matplotlib code that plots the C-alpha trace (Angstrom):
import matplotlib.pyplot as plt

x = [121.1, 124.1, 125.6, 129.3, 129.7, 131.7, 134.6, 136.4, 138.1, 135.3, 134.0, 130.3, 130.7, 131.6, 128.9, 125.6, 122.8, 119.8, 116.1, 114.1, 111.5, 109.3, 109.0, 108.7, 109.7, 113.4, 113.5, 111.7, 114.3, 117.2, 115.6, 115.3, 118.9, 120.1, 118.4, 119.9, 123.4, 123.0, 122.0, 124.9, 127.3, 125.8, 124.7, 121.8, 121.7, 122.8, 122.6, 122.4, 125.8, 127.3, 126.1, 127.2, 123.8, 123.8, 120.1, 118.4, 117.6, 118.6, 117.4, 117.5, 116.7, 117.3, 115.6, 118.9, 119.4, 115.8, 113.0, 110.4, 112.2, 111.8, 112.7, 112.4, 112.9, 113.7, 113.2, 114.1, 114.7, 115.3, 116.3, 114.8, 116.0, 118.3, 117.8, 120.0, 121.2, 124.3, 125.3, 128.5, 128.5, 131.0, 130.1, 131.3, 130.5, 130.3, 132.2, 135.0, 135.8, 137.8, 137.4, 135.1, 135.3, 133.2, 131.0, 129.0, 125.6, 122.3, 120.0, 116.9, 115.9, 112.9, 112.9, 110.5, 110.6, 108.6, 108.3, 108.1, 104.4, 105.0, 103.4, 104.9, 106.1, 107.2, 108.5, 110.4, 112.9, 115.2, 117.5, 119.5, 117.2, 118.0, 121.7, 121.4, 119.3, 121.8, 124.7, 122.8, 121.6, 125.2, 126.0, 123.4, 125.2, 128.6, 129.7, 131.3, 131.4, 135.1, 134.4, 132.9, 136.2, 138.8, 141.6, 144.0, 141.9, 141.6, 145.4, 145.9, 143.6, 145.2, 147.2, 144.3, 142.0, 144.7, 144.7, 140.9, 141.0, 143.7, 141.7, 144.2, 141.5, 138.2, 134.6, 134.2, 131.7, 132.0, 131.2, 129.6, 126.7, 127.8, 125.9]
y = [250.9, 253.0, 255.4, 256.3, 259.8, 261.9, 263.8, 267.1, 267.1, 265.2, 267.2, 266.5, 268.7, 271.7, 271.4, 273.4, 270.9, 270.4, 270.7, 267.5, 267.3, 264.5, 263.2, 259.5, 256.1, 256.6, 260.0, 258.3, 255.6, 258.1, 260.0, 256.7, 255.8, 259.3, 259.1, 255.7, 256.9, 260.1, 258.1, 255.6, 258.5, 260.2, 263.2, 265.6, 266.7, 265.3, 266.8, 264.8, 265.9, 264.3, 260.9, 261.6, 262.8, 266.2, 267.0, 269.7, 267.6, 267.4, 265.8, 266.9, 265.3, 267.4, 264.9, 263.8, 267.4, 268.6, 266.0, 268.5, 268.5, 265.4, 264.2, 266.8, 266.5, 269.5, 269.1, 271.9, 274.4, 278.1, 280.5, 283.9, 286.0, 286.1, 287.8, 290.7, 289.2, 287.0, 284.2, 282.2, 278.5, 275.6, 273.5, 270.2, 268.3, 264.6, 265.4, 267.1, 264.7, 265.9, 269.6, 271.7, 275.5, 278.6, 279.8, 283.0, 282.7, 284.7, 283.6, 283.5, 282.7, 282.4, 279.2, 277.7, 273.9, 270.8, 267.7, 264.1, 264.3, 267.4, 269.8, 273.3, 275.3, 278.9, 279.3, 281.7, 279.6, 280.7, 279.4, 276.2, 274.8, 277.9, 277.2, 273.6, 274.4, 277.0, 274.5, 271.8, 274.4, 275.5, 271.9, 272.3, 275.4, 273.8, 275.6, 273.9, 275.3, 275.9, 278.4, 280.7, 280.8, 283.5, 282.9, 282.7, 280.0, 278.0, 278.2, 276.7, 273.9, 273.2, 270.3, 268.5, 269.2, 267.7, 264.6, 264.3, 264.8, 262.1, 259.6, 259.6, 260.9, 259.1, 259.5, 257.7, 257.8, 260.9, 261.7, 264.9, 265.3, 266.5, 268.3]
z = [223.8, 225.0, 222.6, 222.6, 224.0, 221.5, 223.2, 222.6, 219.2, 217.3, 214.3, 215.2, 218.3, 216.2, 213.6, 213.7, 213.8, 211.4, 212.2, 212.8, 210.1, 211.5, 215.1, 214.4, 215.9, 215.0, 216.9, 219.9, 219.9, 219.8, 222.7, 224.7, 224.0, 224.9, 228.3, 228.9, 227.8, 230.0, 233.1, 232.6, 232.5, 235.5, 233.4, 233.8, 230.1, 226.8, 223.3, 220.1, 218.8, 221.9, 220.6, 217.0, 215.8, 214.1, 214.8, 216.9, 220.0, 223.6, 226.8, 230.4, 233.7, 236.8, 239.2, 240.7, 241.9, 242.2, 242.6, 241.3, 237.9, 235.7, 232.2, 229.4, 225.7, 223.6, 219.8, 217.4, 220.2, 219.5, 222.3, 221.3, 224.2, 227.2, 230.5, 231.6, 234.9, 234.7, 237.1, 237.5, 238.1, 237.7, 234.7, 233.4, 230.3, 229.4, 226.2, 228.1, 230.9, 233.9, 233.2, 235.4, 235.1, 236.2, 233.3, 233.3, 231.7, 231.7, 234.6, 232.3, 228.7, 226.5, 224.5, 221.9, 221.3, 220.6, 222.8, 221.6, 220.9, 218.6, 221.1, 220.8, 223.7, 224.2, 227.7, 230.0, 232.0, 234.8, 237.4, 237.1, 234.4, 232.2, 232.7, 231.7, 228.7, 227.5, 227.9, 225.9, 223.3, 222.8, 221.6, 218.9, 217.7, 217.7, 220.9, 223.9, 227.5, 227.2, 224.5, 227.1, 229.1, 228.8, 226.3, 229.3, 230.9, 227.6, 227.1, 230.6, 229.6, 226.2, 227.3, 229.0, 225.9, 223.7, 225.9, 225.6, 221.8, 221.4, 223.5, 226.4, 228.7, 228.3, 229.5, 232.8, 235.6, 237.6, 241.2, 240.1, 237.7, 234.3, 231.5]

ax = plt.figure().add_subplot(projection="3d")
ax.plot(x, y, z, "-o")
ax.set_aspect("equal")
plt.show()
């Protein structure tokens, strides 16, 4: 089942999410539907708030960009540390259609999370995967990638952001992969 992707201006995108207490059939169904929704929108990552679910969950599949990276599910993730090195990269977001901007993020992180089977992981992650995880993790904290931009850059985007919030600009299929 495809979910409606929530766009800039929706309250759910600004709320901090709650922990998932039990990984059961309903969570598995949400994950399955999130992957289906993400693929339909040509995304490589999707967080639960983007589909109107205020829970600590996101999915990633970098296979379209790197065949060695497949589907991943992050339940109740917590980033405990960030690397010192910073990198710039142009990001986009399924919840903020038509806007792509350079965002500076740490190149490595340490993250603890659970998978769909309840297995716990504590991993050091770097490179592009670390960037995508940080982008999706931000959604769980009520942060959007445009929040990382300078106030000048955000003011230049204000008109477009208002059009997204009003529904004048909608989520559509993109030629580029979005987070």
